[in-house]
N, C-alpha and C positions, 0 to 999 in steps of 0.2 A: 504493499499499499504506499503510495507516494505521499511524502510529507509536504504539507502546504505551509510555506513561510509567510507570516504576516509581514506586510509591507505598507510603507506610507508614500504617498506622492510627494514631490517637492512642494507643491502647493499647500499640502496639509502640514508638512513639517515647518513650513514658514510661520505658521500660527503658533507652533510651540516655541519657535525662536523669538517671535514677537512678545509672547507671554513672558518669557525669561527676561527679555530687554526691559519691559515695563516694571517687572518685579524688582529689578536691580535699582531702578529709580526710586521705587517706593521705599526700599530699605534704607536708602541714603536719607530720605526725608523723614521717615519715622525715627530713625536714629538721632538725627538732629533734634527732632521734637522731644525726645527723652532728655537730652542735655539741656534744652532751652527751658524746659518746664521744671528743671531741678529734680528730675525723676531718675537720675542715673543710679542712685542707691536705694531706689524704691523697693528692689528685691536684692537683699544683701547676700544672698546665696545663689549658687548655680550648679546644675540646671534647675533645681527647684528654686522657690522664691524665698521662703523664710523658714528656717529650722525644719528642713525636710518636707515641708508643705509645698505641694505643686503650685498653689496660688497664695498670694499674701492676703492682707486685709482689703477691705472694699474702699479704702481711702485712695485718693486721686494718683498719688505717685506710684504705689505698687501696681495699680491697674495699668498706667501708661507703660511702665517698664515691662510688665508681663505681656501686654499686647504687642510690644515690639518683639519680645521673644517668640511669640506665636507667629508673627510675620516671618521671622527667621526660620522657624520650623517649616512653615508653608514654602519658603524659598528652597530650602533643602529638598523637599518633595518635588517641587516644580522643576528644579534643575536636574534632578535625578530622572525625572520623566522625560525631560528634554534629551538628556544623554541617551536614554533608551531609544527614544524616537529617531535620534541620529543614526543608530545602528540599524533600525528598521527601515530607514529611508531607502527608497529605490529610485535611482541608483545611489549606492552607498558612497559617501565622500569622506576621505580621511580628515580634511581640514574641518568639517562640521563636527565630526566625532571629537577631535582634539579640542576645539573651542568649547563644546558642550562639557567635556571633561574638566576643562580649566574652570568653568563656572562652578561645577560641582565642588572641586577642590577649593576654590576661592570662598564659597559660602561656608564650607566646613572650617576653614581657617579663620574666617571672620567670626564664626560662632565661638570657636575655641578662644580667639583673641578677646572676644567679649567677656569670656569667663575670667581671663586675667585682668581685664579692665575693672570688673566688679571686685575681685579679690584684692586688687592693688588699691582700691578705694579711689578709682577714677584717676589713675596716674596720667597726667597730661601728655606724656610722650606716647603712652600706649593709645590714648584716645585719639591722638593725631594720626598714628599709624592705622588705627581702625578706620578713620575717615578716608585715608588715601587708598587703602585696600578696597574699600567699598566703591570708590570712584573708579579704580582700575578695573573693577568687574563691570562697571557701567560701560567702560570703553570696549571690554571684551564681548559684552553682550550686544553692543552696537554693531561690532564687526560680525558677529554670529548672524544677527539678523540681516545685515546687508548681504553677506555671502549666501544666506539661504535663498535669496531672490535671484542670484546670478549664477551662471556657469563658471566654475573655476576648475583648474586641473589641466592635464595634458591634453593638448588639441583645442582647448577653449580659447576664445578670442580674449586677448588682454592688450588692448590698444592704448598706449600712453597718450593722453590728450595734449600734454605739454611737458616736455622733458625739463624745462626751466622751472615751472611751477611744482612739478613733482619734487624736486630737491628742496624748494622753498617749504612745501608742505611737510617734509620730513624734519627740516630744521626747525620748524615752527614748535615742534614738541619740546624743544629745549627751554625757550623762555616760558612755555606753558607749564611745564613741570616746575620750574622756579616759582611761578605765580601760585601754583597749588601749595607748594611747600611753605612759602612765606605766609600764605593764608591760614594754614594750620597753625603756624607759629603765632600769628596775631590772635586766632581764636583761643589757642592754648594759654595765652597770657591775659585774656580779656576777662570780663566779669562773669561770664556764664560757665561756671565750672562743672555744672551737671548735678550738683548736690543742692539741697534746700535746707531751710532752717530745721533743726532738730536732728539732723544728720551729721556725720563726721564732715568737716570742712575739706573739700578736695583741693589738692595743691594745684598751683599754677606753674607755668613754665618760668624759668629764671630770667625773664626779660620784662622790662617795663612795656606795658601795653602800648603806650604812645610810640615807643621806639620800634616795636614790632609792627605796629600799623604804618609807620612811616616807611619801613623797608618794603612792606607789602604794597603800599601805594606806588613806590617806585617801580616795583615789577609790574604792577598793573598798568602804569603809564607806558612803560616800555612795550608791554604786549599790545595795548590798545593801539599804539603808534604803529607797531609792525603790522597789525591787521589792517589798519587804515591805508597804509602804504601799499599792502598787498591788494587791498580793494581797488585802488587806483591803477595799479599795474595790471590787474586782470582785465579791467574794463578798457584801459587804453590799448591793450594788446589784442583786443577783440577775440579773447580766448573763447573756447566752446561754451555753450549755454549752461552745461552742467557745472562747470567751474564758476561761472558768474553767479549762479543761484547759491552755490556753496559758500562763496566769499561774502555774498550779500547777507545771508543768515548769520554768518559768523560775526560780521560787523555789527548787526543789530544786537545780537546777543551780548557781545563784548561791551558795547555802549551802555546798554541797559544795566548790565551787571556793574559796571563802573559807577553808574548813577546811584544805584542801590547802595553800594559800598560807601560812597561819599555821604549819602543822606543818613545811613545808619551811624556813621562815626560822628556826624555833627549833632545827631539826636541821642547820642550816648548809648548806642547799640541796643535798641529795644528788640525783644525776642522775635517779633513778627518779621521784622526787616532781616534779622539774621537768618531766620528760616528762608526767607525769599533769596538771600544771598547764597544759601547752600543750594537752593533750586537753580540759581544762575550759574553756580560752579558746575552742577550736573549738565546743565544745558550747554556750557562751554565744552565740556568733555565730549559730548556728543557732537557739537559743532566742529571741533577740531578733528575729530575721528572721521566725521563724514566728509569734510573738505579733502582730507587725505585719501579716503576711498574713492572720491569722485576723479582722482587724477588718472585712473585707468577705465576704459570702457569695456563692458563685459555684456554678452547676450543674456537675456532673461531666460529663466528656467521655463520649461514647458508648463502651461497652465497658470503662470503668474503674470497678470496684466501689468503694463507700465503704470506707475503712479502719476498723479497729475501734478506732483511737486516738482 
């Protein structure tokens, strides 16, 4: 009796990749909400919440922290299912399996790192690494989703749209990573430690908040200047439409993010604006990633219609 292997079409797998992509964005935002509401120590134990109890009290801080943990559990399941879906996809592709596996590994590492964050009483260095790891998973999931829509591999079309802008897109990662790193330094030395009244006061990074913010603002000014210069260069060179759209989105996101950053500093970093700034950082990660991916043209997978964007 012949064995029938369950298989998924590229169009179906694309939805798994899309769900994983959205989930990575959600975990960054919920993680920031935990810190900004002072709920970082709402559950002082891990993986349980308090004294071997699965959930803590019904007060606000344990509820917020525990809800974030449930989001993480959901993420582990979702990325695991996406990894299985990558194996079941027909035709099977190694790059999609590797990227899906990286997401599973990243979520597990993030969860374990979250345990160290809790037991270290919100060590600011670990909190910073926690955020950077989460943002790196946003990048990986964006690449997974993009590649799920197009043909990659031996014999697939991979036409470089502009050799000049391809190198610029690669080099743009350097100032962007500096921007993210200095941003976490500013956050780690700022007023939102993640703990609240009645909890152990979480330590801050050994920098003056004003100094860390000044360094971050320099990195932001450099990055925005580079993106604006890139925007002018792309439009004057009459580059392909895909590159024009990519750099236009990147400019809008960078300018909005810079505006939010300036306003939040001038208004003494209210939590709502900090959450929006984290959303902006996540959007920038996606924007830089997409601009990089747009440098090469690939054919669409069968059954996946071109997007209107």
